C-alpha positions as CSV (number, residue, x, y, z in Angstrom):
1,M,22.3,-5.2,72.2
2,E,19.4,-7.4,70.8
3,V,19.8,-6.1,67.2
4,S,23.0,-4.9,65.7
5,P,23.1,-1.5,64.1
6,E,23.8,-3.2,60.7
7,A,20.8,-5.5,61.1
8,L,18.5,-2.6,62.1
9,A,19.8,-0.6,59.1
10,E,18.9,-3.5,56.8
11,Q,15.3,-3.3,58.1
12,Q,15.2,0.4,57.5
13,Y,16.6,0.7,53.9
14,G,20.1,1.4,55.3
15,I,19.0,4.3,57.6
16,L,19.9,4.7,61.3
17,T,19.2,7.6,63.7
18,L,21.4,8.9,66.4
19,A,18.6,8.2,68.9
20,Q,18.4,4.5,67.9
21,L,22.2,4.2,68.2
22,R,22.2,5.8,71.6
23,A,19.4,3.5,72.7
24,A,21.5,0.6,71.5
25,G,24.4,1.7,73.6
26,M,26.7,2.9,70.9
27,S,29.5,5.2,72.0
28,D,30.5,8.4,70.3
29,H,33.9,6.8,69.6
30,A,32.3,3.8,67.8
31,L,30.0,6.1,65.8
32,R,32.9,8.3,64.8
33,H,35.0,5.3,63.8
34,R,32.2,4.1,61.4
35,L,32.0,7.6,59.9
36,D,35.7,8.1,59.6
37,C,36.3,4.7,57.9
38,G,33.5,5.3,55.4
39,R,31.2,2.5,56.6
40,W,28.4,5.1,57.3
41,R,27.8,8.6,56.2
42,L,25.5,11.4,57.3
43,A,22.0,11.3,55.7
44,R,20.2,14.0,57.6
45,P,20.8,15.8,60.8
46,Q,21.3,13.1,63.4
47,S,20.7,10.3,61.0
48,Y,23.0,8.1,59.0
49,V,23.0,5.8,56.0
50,V,25.1,2.6,55.5
51,T,27.5,3.1,52.7
52,G,26.5,0.9,49.7
53,A,22.8,0.7,50.7
54,Y,20.6,0.9,47.6
55,E,19.5,4.4,47.1
56,S,15.8,4.7,46.4
57,W,12.6,6.6,47.0
58,H,11.8,4.1,49.8
59,Q,15.1,4.9,51.4
60,R,14.5,8.7,51.2
61,L,11.0,8.3,52.6
62,M,12.2,6.1,55.5
63,S,14.9,8.6,56.3
64,A,12.3,11.4,56.4
65,C,10.0,9.4,58.7
66,L,12.8,8.7,61.1
67,W,14.1,12.2,61.0
68,A,10.7,13.7,61.7
69,G,10.6,11.9,65.1
70,P,8.8,9.1,66.8
71,G,5.3,8.5,65.4
72,A,5.9,10.3,62.2
73,L,4.3,8.7,59.1
74,A,4.6,8.8,55.4
75,S,1.5,10.7,54.4
76,H,-0.6,12.4,51.7
77,R,0.9,11.8,48.2
78,A,3.8,9.7,49.5
79,A,1.3,7.4,51.4
80,A,-0.8,7.1,48.2
81,A,2.3,5.9,46.4
82,L,3.1,3.4,49.2
83,W,-0.4,2.0,48.9
84,Q,0.1,1.9,45.1
85,L,-3.1,3.7,44.3
86,D,-3.9,4.7,40.8
87,G,-2.6,8.1,39.8
88,S,0.1,8.1,42.4
89,R,3.9,8.2,41.8
90,P,6.8,7.3,44.1
91,D,8.6,10.6,43.8
92,L,7.5,13.0,46.6
93,V,8.8,12.6,50.1
94,E,5.9,13.7,52.4
95,V,5.4,13.0,56.1
96,V,3.0,14.0,58.9
97,T,4.3,14.5,62.5
98,T,3.3,15.9,65.8
99,R,6.7,17.4,66.3
100,R,7.9,20.9,65.2
101,V,10.8,20.2,62.9
102,R,13.1,22.4,60.9
103,P,12.4,22.5,57.1
104,D,14.6,20.1,55.2
105,A,15.3,20.1,51.5
106,G,13.2,17.6,49.6
107,V,10.8,16.8,52.4
108,I,7.2,18.1,52.7
109,V,6.2,18.1,56.3
110,H,2.6,18.4,57.7
111,E,2.6,19.2,61.4
112,V,-0.5,18.2,63.4
113,K,-1.5,18.1,67.1
114,E,-2.1,14.4,67.2
115,I,-2.1,11.3,65.1
116,P,-4.5,8.7,66.5
117,E,-3.1,5.2,66.8
118,I,-5.8,3.9,64.4
119,D,-4.3,6.1,61.7
120,H,-0.9,4.2,61.9
121,A,-0.1,1.5,59.4
122,M,3.0,-0.2,57.9
123,R,3.6,-0.6,54.2
124,H,6.9,-2.0,52.8
125,R,8.4,-1.6,56.2
126,I,7.7,2.1,56.2
127,P,5.3,3.7,58.8
128,V,2.4,5.2,56.8
129,T,-1.0,6.7,57.4
130,S,-3.9,4.2,57.2
131,I,-5.6,3.9,53.8
132,E,-8.7,5.8,55.1
133,R,-6.5,8.6,56.5
134,T,-4.5,8.7,53.3
135,L,-7.6,9.2,51.2
136,F,-8.9,11.8,53.6
137,D,-5.6,13.7,53.5
138,L,-5.3,13.6,49.7
139,G,-8.3,16.0,49.4
140,S,-6.2,18.7,50.9
141,V,-3.3,18.5,48.4
142,I,-4.6,17.2,45.0
143,A,-7.5,17.9,42.7
144,P,-10.8,16.1,43.5
145,K,-10.7,14.0,40.3
146,Y,-7.4,12.4,41.4
147,V,-8.8,11.7,44.8
148,D,-11.8,10.1,43.1
149,I,-9.4,7.8,41.1
150,A,-7.5,6.9,44.3
151,I,-10.7,6.0,46.2
152,E,-11.8,3.7,43.4
153,S,-8.4,2.1,43.2
154,A,-8.3,1.5,47.0
155,V,-11.8,-0.1,46.9
156,R,-10.9,-2.2,43.9
157,K,-7.7,-3.5,45.6
158,G,-9.7,-4.4,48.7
159,L,-7.8,-2.0,50.9
160,T,-11.0,-0.3,52.2
161,S,-14.7,0.0,51.4
162,I,-17.2,2.7,51.0
163,P,-18.9,1.9,54.4
164,D,-15.4,2.1,56.1
165,L,-14.7,5.4,54.4
166,R,-18.0,6.8,55.5
167,D,-17.5,5.7,59.0
168,F,-14.0,7.4,59.1
169,L,-15.5,10.6,57.7
170,R,-18.3,10.5,60.3
171,K,-15.9,10.2,63.1
172,R,-13.1,12.5,61.8
173,G,-14.6,14.8,59.2
174,G,-15.7,17.7,61.3
175,R,-15.9,21.3,60.1
176,G,-12.5,22.8,59.3
177,R,-10.8,19.5,58.7
178,R,-8.8,19.8,55.4
179,G,-9.8,17.1,52.9
180,A,-13.2,16.4,54.6
181,G,-15.3,18.3,52.0
182,V,-13.7,16.6,49.0
183,L,-14.1,13.1,50.5
184,R,-17.7,13.8,51.5
185,E,-18.7,15.0,48.1
186,L,-17.0,12.0,46.3
187,L,-18.6,9.5,48.6
188,S,-22.0,11.1,48.0
189,L,-21.6,9.9,44.3
190,R,-21.3,6.3,45.4
191,E,-23.7,3.7,46.7
192,E,-22.9,0.6,48.8
193,G,-22.7,-2.4,46.5
194,D,-21.3,-0.5,43.6
195,T,-18.9,-2.6,41.5
196,P,-15.5,-0.9,41.4
197,T,-14.6,0.6,38.0
198,D,-11.8,-1.1,36.1
199,S,-9.6,1.9,35.3
200,P,-9.0,5.5,36.2
201,M,-10.7,6.7,33.0
202,E,-13.8,4.7,33.9
203,T,-13.9,6.4,37.3
204,E,-13.5,9.8,35.7
205,L,-16.2,9.1,33.1
206,F,-18.7,7.7,35.7
207,T,-18.3,10.8,38.0
208,L,-18.6,13.1,35.0
209,I,-22.0,11.5,34.1
210,V,-23.4,11.6,37.6
211,R,-22.3,15.2,38.1
212,A,-24.0,16.2,34.9
213,G,-27.3,15.1,36.4
214,L,-27.8,12.0,34.4
215,P,-29.0,8.7,36.1
216,R,-26.2,6.6,37.5
217,P,-25.1,4.0,35.0
218,V,-24.4,0.5,36.1
219,R,-20.6,-0.2,36.4
220,Q,-19.0,-3.2,34.9
221,Y,-22.3,-4.6,33.6
222,C,-22.4,-8.1,32.2
223,V,-24.6,-8.5,29.1
224,Y,-26.2,-11.9,28.4
225,D,-28.3,-13.1,25.4
226,Q,-30.7,-15.9,26.3
227,G,-28.4,-17.0,29.1
228,R,-25.2,-16.8,27.0
229,F,-22.5,-14.3,28.1
230,V,-21.9,-11.7,25.4
231,A,-19.7,-9.0,27.0
232,R,-18.9,-7.0,30.1
233,V,-19.1,-3.2,29.5
234,D,-17.6,-0.4,31.4
235,L,-20.9,1.5,32.1
236,A,-24.4,0.7,31.0
237,Y,-28.0,1.7,31.0
238,P,-29.6,-1.8,30.7
239,E,-33.2,-0.6,30.2
240,E,-32.2,1.4,27.1
241,R,-29.5,-1.2,26.2
242,I,-26.8,1.4,26.1
243,A,-23.2,0.5,26.7
244,I,-20.7,3.2,27.4
245,E,-17.0,2.3,26.9
246,A,-14.1,4.3,28.2
247,D,-11.4,4.1,25.6
248,S,-8.2,5.0,27.5
249,R,-5.0,5.7,25.7
250,T,-3.3,3.0,27.9
251,W,-5.5,0.1,27.1
252,H,-7.2,0.8,23.8
253,S,-4.6,2.2,21.5
254,S,-3.0,-1.0,20.1
255,P,-4.3,-2.7,16.9
256,L,-5.1,-5.8,18.9
257,A,-7.1,-3.9,21.5
258,Q,-8.9,-2.0,18.8
259,Q,-9.9,-5.2,17.0
260,T,-11.1,-6.8,20.3
261,D,-13.2,-3.7,21.0
262,L,-14.7,-3.8,17.5
263,D,-15.6,-7.5,17.8
264,R,-17.2,-7.0,21.2
265,Q,-19.1,-4.0,19.9
266,R,-20.5,-6.0,16.9
267,A,-21.6,-8.8,19.2
268,L,-23.5,-6.3,21.3
269,E,-25.1,-4.6,18.3
270,R,-26.3,-7.9,17.0
271,I,-28.5,-8.3,20.0
272,G,-29.9,-4.8,19.9
273,W,-27.5,-2.8,22.1
274,V,-25.9,0.5,21.1
275,V,-22.3,1.2,22.1
276,R,-21.2,4.8,22.9
277,R,-17.4,5.0,22.8
278,V,-15.7,7.8,24.7
279,P,-12.0,8.3,23.8
280,W,-9.7,9.6,26.4
281,Y,-9.2,13.0,24.8
282,D,-13.0,13.7,25.0
283,L,-12.7,14.0,28.8
284,R,-11.6,17.5,28.2
285,S,-15.2,18.3,27.0
286,P,-17.5,17.1,29.8
287,S,-20.6,18.9,28.4
288,K,-20.1,17.2,25.0
289,I,-20.0,13.8,26.6
290,A,-23.0,14.4,28.9
291,G,-25.0,15.9,26.1
292,G,-24.4,13.0,23.7
293,I,-25.3,10.5,26.4
294,R,-28.5,12.4,27.3
295,T,-29.6,12.6,23.6
296,L,-28.8,8.9,23.1
297,R,-30.9,7.9,26.1
298,Q,-33.9,9.9,24.8
299,E,-33.6,8.3,21.4
300,R,-33.3,4.8,22.9
301,Q,-36.3,5.3,25.2
302,L,-38.4,5.9,22.1
303,N,-37.0,3.0,20.1
304,V,-36.4,0.1,22.6
305,R,-39.4,-2.2,22.7
306,P,-41.2,-2.3,26.1
307,G,-40.4,-5.5,27.9
308,A,-37.3,-6.2,25.9
309,T,-34.7,-8.1,28.0
310,P,-31.4,-6.3,28.4
């Protein structure tokens, strides 16, 4: 036996399957001995966990992948968490498989006819859907705004790109494919070369503005004054010298953060920019945000001197 059961279990978060043990030549007597003496215990039907192995979400997810059969992958929300995308949490155990399996408590199973090899990836030693397949699948199980946040996170981390996602959608997003419509609509809001946003709230704010029919603001825009760097703003309309700042609860609530924001705003105002701050709680009123930005743009178009340098 090339790899001992214990060594294999260490690679798999303490999990072993009966099929793996049979393939390794373990006898029923040897298996029963390990169970009787407490070295192993039953984890799921025909799978075992080494006693003392650290119990975690990763272990439960690995156990589900092995239980669901060869080729099964962590998928959907569990895959998003493995890829560490914004808005995801390591809590659900969710897999995709080509096998018909009996329902098991605590595991969400998606049965499909096939899983192309190109959709297979590995993350933290767990088999998982590729990042493109993960983003595609998310559209079938979570609200579009959270898929939007996940897309931006994946691009920001360098895990994929807008051209790669469009290529995946072109090849795999036929009619009737769950998740295709959500991904297609969200990609239509983006252009190649867009700078990724810096936070989930920026992503949500950008999408809100575009969906309201306003011109696309520039993301992560750097403002200079006579060659001197002044500030980088979340979103901007440079011609009107409007900066739009997404004030999330996470990053803009502390006194130090608020003082930094104020200093940056004053620096922008000194060179003729106007700063529109959008607090996180205003996202519940999209029409209020869009209306305010629309009015501000109209005012600035009347007041900004022609030929002024942003």
